[in-house]
N, C-alpha and C positions, 0 to 999 in steps of 0.2 A: 511616496508613491513608487519610487524606483525599486524599493525593496518589498513593498506590500502588494505585489501583483496577485496574491491569493485572493484579495478582495474581488477581483474581476474574473480570474481564471475559472472558478467553478461555475458561476452563472453563464459565462461565455460557452463553456463546454456543454452545459445543459441546453443552451439554445441551439448549438450546433447539432447535439444529439437529437433534440426534438425535430429539427428540420430534416435530419436524415431519415428518422423513423416515419415522419409524416410523408416524406417523398415516396418512400417504399410502399406505404399503405395506399396512398392515392394512385400510384403507378400500378399496383396490383388490381385495384378496383377498375381503373380505366382499361386495363388489359381484358378484364371480364366483359365490359361493355363492348369493346372492339370485337371480341370473339363472338358475343351474341349477335352483333350486326352482321359479321361475316357469315355466321351460320344461317341467319335469316335470308340473306341475299343469295347464298348458295342454294338453299331449298327452292327459292323462287325461280332461279335460273334453270334448275333441273325439273321444274314443274311439280315439286313435291309438296306444295302449299296445302293442297287438299281442300281447304275451306274457303278459297277465293279471297276476296277483299277482307272479309271478316277475320280470317286467320292471320292475315298480314297485320291487321290493326291490333289484334291481341299480341302478336309478336313484338310490335313496335311499343305497345304499352309496357310490356316487360322490360324492354330496353330503356324506355323512358324512366321507369322506377329505378333501374340500376344507375342511370345517369344522374338522377336526383340524389341518389346515395352518394355518388362521387362529389357532387356539388356540396352536400352537407359535410363530407369529410374535409374538403378543401376549406370550407368556412371555419370548421373547428380547428384545422391546423393553423390557419391564419390567426385566429384568436389566441391559440396557445403560444405561437411565436411572438405575437405582439406583447403578451404577458412577460415572456422571457426577455424581450428587448427592453421593456419598461423597467424590469429588474436590473439589467445591465446599466441603464441610464441612471437609476437611483444610486447604484454603488459608485458610478463614475462621478456623479455630482457631489457625493460625500467626500471622495478621495481627492477631487480636483477643484470643482467649483466652490464647495463649502469649506475647503481647507483654509486655515488662517494664513495670512501672508508671512513671509520669512524676512528677517528673523521674527520669531513669535514673541509676543508680549503676553506672559502668563497672567499678568494682572488684568488683562481684558477678559471680561466675563464670557463672551462668545468664544474666544480662543481656549480658555480653560474648560469650557463645557465640551468643545470638540475633542480636546485632548483626553478628557476623562472618558467620553464615549469610545474613543478609539482604543484606549488602554483596556477598558472592560471588554471590548470586542476581542482583542488579542488574548486576554485571559480566558474568555469563553472558548475560543478556538483551541487553546492549549488544554483546557479541561475536557473538551470533546475528544481530542486525540489521546487523552489519557483514560478514556472510557468512563469518565465521571458524568454520565449522561443526565442523571436527575439533578445534580448540583448545577450543571451548566444550564439546563433549561430553567431552573429557578432563577438564576442570575439574569438570563435573557428576558424573562417576564418582568423581573423587578426593575431592570434598567431600560426596558423597551428597545431591545436590540434585534428583534426578529427580522427587520428589513436588512440587517447587515450580516446575518449569520445563516449559513445553509443548513438549517435544522432538519429540513426534509431528508437530506442525505443521511443524517445520523439517526432519524426515526426509523429508517429501514435497517441501518447497520446495527443499532443497539440490540434488538432481539436476537440477531444472528450471533453477535459476539457473546452475549450472555449465555446463549444455549451452549456454545462451544466451551466458554470459559467455566461456567458453573456446573454443567451437566455432561460436558464432553460430547454433546449431540451435534454432529455435522450435517444434519438433514437440510436445514435451511441454507447453510453455506454451499452445499452441493447443488441445491436448486438454483441458487444465484449463479454459480459457476456455469451451470448448464445453459442458462438464459443469456449469459454475457461472456461466452467462451471466446469470442473474437476480440474482446477488450482485455480479458483477464489472462489468456494464454501467453501473449507476447511479454507481459509484465512478469509473470511467474509461471513458467511452463509446468512446474511440478506441484503447484498448489492443489489442483483438483485431485491429482493422483495421491498426494499425501492425505487429503481428507478421506478419500476412498479407502486407503490403508487403515486409517483410524476407524472408520465405520466397520471395516471387516474385522478388526480386533475386537470391537465392541460386540459384534454379533457372536464371535467365538466365546466371549465372556458373558453372554446373556444380557448385554447392555441395551439391546435394541428392542427388547420387549417391555411389558409393563413393570416387571419386578426390578428393584434397585439392586445394583451390584457395586460392591466396594471396589474402586479402581486400583487400590493398593494391594489387593489380594492377588495371589498367583492363579487361582482357579475359582470355581463356583462351589461352595459348600465342601471345600477340600478335594473336589474331584471334577474333572472336565465334564461338561454337559454335551454328550456326543451329538444330539440333534443340532445344537447350536453350532458346534464345530463343523459339522457337515454342511450346514447352510452357509457358514462363512467360507468354506472352501469353494463351494459352488459360486459364491459372490466374487471370490477372488479370481476364478477362472473367466467369469463372464464380464466383470466390470473393472476389477483392479489391474489385471495383467494387460488388457488392451490400453488402459489409461496410462500405465507406466511406460509401455512401449511407445506410445505417441509422445509422451513427455520427454523421454530420452532422445527421440528423434528431433523434436522441436527445440529442446534446450541444448542439443549437441553433447549430451552426457549419457550415453547408453550404459556406461559402467555403473554410474550411481543408480540408474533405474533398475538394473539387474541385481545390484547389491540389496536394494530396498525390497525387491520382490523375494529374493532369497531369505532375507531376515523374516519377512512376513510369513513365508511358508514354514520356516522353522518355528516361529511363534505359534502358528496354527497346529503344527504337529504336536506341540506341547499343550494343546487345549487352551491356547490363548495366554500361556504363561510367559514369564520373562526370560525363561531359559536357564533356570537355576540361580539361586542366590537372590530371589525376589526381584525387586526393582533394579538391583545392580547386576542382573544377569545379562547375558549376551543380547537379549532382545528387550532389555529393560526400558530403553527409550520409547519403544512402541507401547508399553504398558504403563508408562509413568503417569501418576495422577496429575502431572503438570503438562501433559501432552496437549490437552485441550486448550490450555491457556496459551501455549506457544502457537498453536495453529490459529487461535483467535487473533493474536497479534499479527500474524502473517496475513491472515484474511483481511483484517482492517486496513493494512498498509496497501494491499492490492486493490481493495474496493475503492479507497479514497483516491489512489493514484489513477484509477480508471475514470474518475470524475475530475481529474486534473486538479485535485486539492494539493497544495504544496506541502512538502515534508523536508525537514522538520518544521514545526510551527514557528512563525516569526517571533513569537514571545521567547522561545528557546534560543534562537539566534541572538536576540538582543541581550539576553542574560549572559550568553557565552562571550559576546562582545565586551560587556561590562567586566567579566572576570579577566579577559585578556587585557582590558584597559588598566586594571589594577597593577599589572606588572610592567607598565610603561609610563613614561612621562609624555603626556600628550603634546607637550610643546617642544620635545626633543625628538626629531625624526629618528626611526630605527636605523641602525647602521647597516643591517642586512636586509635587502629588498625581499628576500624570501620570508621574512618574518610576517605572519598574518596581520599584525597590527600596522604594517606599512600601508595597508589599503586606506585611502582617504575616508571612505564611509565609516569604517570601524574606528578610525582616529577621531572622527567627528562625534561618534557615539560615546567614546571614552573621555571626551573633553570634560574637565571638572572633576573626574574621579581621582582619588589619592593614588599615589604610585608606590608599588612595592618592589620595584626593580632592584636587583642586586647589582651593585657596581663591580664587585669582585666575586668570582665564582667560588663555591665551597665544594664542588664535585671534583673528586679525584679519580682518575682512570686507574682501574686495577691492573692494567697491563704495563702502562708506561710510568705510572706514579705521578704524572703531571696533572695540572688543573685543566678542567674542561670549561672553556670560555668561548667568546666570540671568535677568537683566532684558532682555537682547537675545540670545535663544537662536539657535543655528544651526539651519537647516533645509536639507534636501537635495531636489533635484529628481528626477524619475524618470530623468534622464540621468546623475545622480550628481554634480552640481555643488552646491557648498555656499555658502549665503549667510546673512547675518544676517536676523533678522525685520524689522529696520528697513529693510534694503536691499530686501526684498521689498515692503514697504509703499510705499517711495519709487518704485520702478519701476512698480508697479501703478497708483499715482496718476497717473503720466505716460502710461499707456496705457489710460485709460478703465476702470480697476479691474481689469485683468487683467495678471498678471505675465508679462513676456516675458523668457526667459532670455538674458542678454547673450552667452553662449557659443554657443548653438545656434539662437537665434531662435525657439525653440518657445514657444507660448502655453500656460502651465501654470496650471490652476485651483488655487487655494490649498489645496483639499481633497486634491490629488494630491501635496503636499509633506509630508515627514515630519520631525518634531522629531528631532534627533540628540543622543545622550548620549555623551560622550567620556570614556574612562578617563584 
């Protein structure tokens, strides 16, 4: 339960979101009732009723109808929140109440069944995160896992991702961003702007209409379609430019926003082309056939984060822990506390796995010629070059305390280099 908080995070977030939305809806309806009562009272005080008691009764009947509407919305909200609360209780019961005692006896039938269900649930979550929606749903139906998996989130996500990934169509993704801007913008300020840029390029290349356009071609039928390009330019002025300006301000990166807008304008000036050299041209990344796939992955990450779905999937973390465990002896504590496998949780997961740990290092530093081991560990620069800690100290001493990479000539602060652990 300590590492599987994803089982409860999504339904808890859904419950909180439902409560917030219902509160706003009921508050808006109640404000309407209050305003109607105030209007009726003001008219009577000014003697503007006109129809006497009959007019007052009709006015009160209208207020009563509005009030009954508020009552209905409150009842519906209470029922929806109760369903969400029941879902959280079911998940908590599976994770805590129904969980087998520790240490687990896998020969016990109930324990084995619980472990199997939990393992299949983790596999389904992994498959859903990998966009294997159809296969994941089939496994959910076969193993009766619907009560433990947030399929409703992926039912909405699947068509959006498939439209972006398979057809490069960001329409549904943009609609979601518009409806959930308050949740999406803090997570990824540039997502909506990038989707708008992609739609603008599609418009210039004729991709927004009924006809199909090959996304790998530099133009349409060998020549830019001028009406499409003009429409795209108008769309850029009205939608893309303001979105990029807002994203640059919200994300604190005006330079990136201006650069993206400049590239888009260059792409549109070329009729939606990549800027020479096909997909490898200056604006090739805007016209790449894989652009939709990259945007689909970014959108899926933001969408799931907005619903508090943990990332990466727990299944991935467990696999990574197992791989780390192969490089260590679970009974021999790591000498270096910075080693990830020094964490008790990972060491418990690795218990029972074979060890592949090297007692003697085989890595030789190209600068000092010495072995890189626990006393002289390897570190990697941001450019990906590997040096021993002794080499870094030697080069830094020769350059006034700043390490200068022998391969690239870059001046790299020591804090930007990372310790490397090798299996």
